[in-house]
C-alpha positions, 0 to 999 in steps of 0.5 A, spaced: 460 337 217 455 340 222 456 343 229 451 343 235 451 346 242 447 347 248 447 354 251 444 358 257 440 364 256 436 368 261 430 364 258 433 358 259 437 352 255 437 353 248 439 348 243 443 351 237 447 349 231 452 353 228 452 357 222 459 360 220 460 362 227 453 364 229 449 360 233 442 358 231 436 357 235 434 349 234 428 349 238 423 349 231 427 342 230 428 339 237 427 342 244 433 340 247 440 336 245 438 329 248 440 322 247 433 321 244 434 326 239 440 323 237 437 316 236 431 319 233 434 322 227 432 329 228 439 332 228 441 328 222 443 333 216 439 339 219 436 344 214 438 351 217 434 355 213 428 359 217 432 358 223 433 364 227 440 367 231 440 367 238 441 374 240 441 374 247 447 373 252 449 366 253 454 361 256 455 354 253 453 348 257 455 341 256 453 339 249 448 333 250 443 333 256 442 326 259 448 322 258 448 315 261 455 312 261 462 315 260 466 309 258 474 310 257 480 307 255 488 309 257 494 308 254 491 308 247 496 313 243 503 310 241 507 316 243 504 317 250 506 309 251 513 311 248 514 317 253 512 312 259 516 306 256 510 302 257 509 295 253 503 297 248 497 293 250 494 288 246 487 290 247 484 296 250 483 298 257 476 299 259 474 303 265 468 308 267 468 315 269 462 317 274 456 321 270 457 326 276 464 328 273 461 331 267 461 339 266 461 344 261 466 347 257 468 353 261 466 351 268 471 351 273 475 345 275 474 343 283 480 341 286 476 337 292 478 336 299 484 332 298 489 337 300 495 333 296 491 333 290 495 333 283 490 335 278 492 333 271 490 334 264 488 329 259 485 332 252 481 326 249 477 325 243 470 323 245 466 319 241 458 320 242 454 314 240 448 315 236 445 308 236 445 303 241 451 298 240 451 291 242 456 286 240 457 289 233 463 288 228 468 294 227 465 294 220 459 296 223 461 301 228 461 308 224 453 307 223 453 307 231 457 314 232 453 320 232 459 325 232 465 327 237 466 332 242 472 335 245 473 332 252 478 333 258 479 326 262 481 330 269 485 326 273 488 326 281 494 322 280 495 322 288 489 317 288 490 314 282 496 309 284 496 306 291 502 304 295 502 297 292 502 300 285 495 298 283 491 303 279 484 306 281 482 309 275 475 310 277 476 314 284 482 318 280 477 321 275 470 321 277 469 327 282 465 333 280 468 337 274 473 332 272 470 331 265 469 337 262 466 336 255 464 341 249 463 346 247 460 343 241 458 336 238 461 335 231 458 331 226 461 329 219 469 330 221 474 324 220 475 322 227 482 319 226 485 325 223 484 331 228 490 335 231 489 336 239 492 340 244 492 342 251 495 349 254 496 351 261 496 358 262 498 359 255 503 354 254 503 348 250 503 342 254 500 337 249 500 336 242 498 330 237 493 327 232 488 322 233 492 318 227 497 316 233 491 312 236 493 304 237 486 302 237 482 306 232 475 309 233 471 304 230 475 298 233 474 302 240 467 302 239 466 295 237 470 292 242 467 296 248 460 294 245 462 286 247 463 288 254 457 293 255 451 296 251 453 303 248 447 307 249 445 313 245 448 319 247 454 315 251 461 318 251 467 314 249 473 317 251 479 314 247 485 316 250 490 322 250 497 324 246 503 325 250 505 331 254 500 329 261 503 333 267 504 326 271 510 325 266 513 332 268 511 332 275 507 338 273 500 339 275 494 344 276 494 349 281 489 354 284 487 359 279 491 356 273 487 356 266 487 350 262 485 350 255 484 344 250 482 343 243 481 339 236 481 341 229 482 338 222 489 339 219 490 344 214 489 342 207 494 344 202 491 350 198 495 347 192 491 341 192 484 344 194 484 351 193 477 352 194 477 349 201 477 353 207 483 353 212 481 348 217 474 344 219 474 345 226 471 342 232 470 349 235 469 351 242 467 359 244 470 364 244 474 362 238 472 356 234 477 351 237 478 350 244 475 350 251 477 354 257 477 352 264 479 355 271 482 351 276 479 353 282 478 351 290 
């Protein structure tokens, strides 16, 4: 497992790799973490020997620069489908979020000009494509995945469904700041067995595991590749577990703090006494969550 990030220092953007909880400067390896860097193989099994720690103050940015597409699906968790009493889909739902919705893991979420906005949370596993995928088989999907990020598919429920009950996912999910990701890009974890959670003002709203997906990560990548070309650096948002605000008629207000995170389940010490308690998809300041302020 390796974990990458991009940080902003007083001297500009610095790509880093995490060693323990210490960020190491990756610029001897790559100038930045971009789609080209992923596709070129420079970030495969990075040797951290000789890399220096970042000692200056910094803030975390989105962990990939130059993302070209954000593909997404909905109603892909069985328990989420059950909570809304929906019929399970027979194939994945396909839609896109605007690139302009991307933001960093600690940036504020902007509510926009709609005074009646009902901002909702959807913590999701984001699959990061490493190599171009076009019309691939499920068995080939793993070789096209670089890693994973924590992603929040922020949604305005007032614009998602019209008066006739028709869904308008793109307009509800594409405003600036509606797609925070990071802080880390993680490789070498099992994307189909990750605990995930959402907190609003310190209270749990969502808890689940990616093993509850109706269509798994590899099935999703293969399916999307038959409808569009997935490019290096592209994100695939894979759906959310139960507990979104829409089902509770509870939404984000100005000044709320939204946190979300993912981690690998704890291993039994009796089975594997040499293992650390967990292998997390981390976000600063603690190794398993992002923190977002809902603003104006």
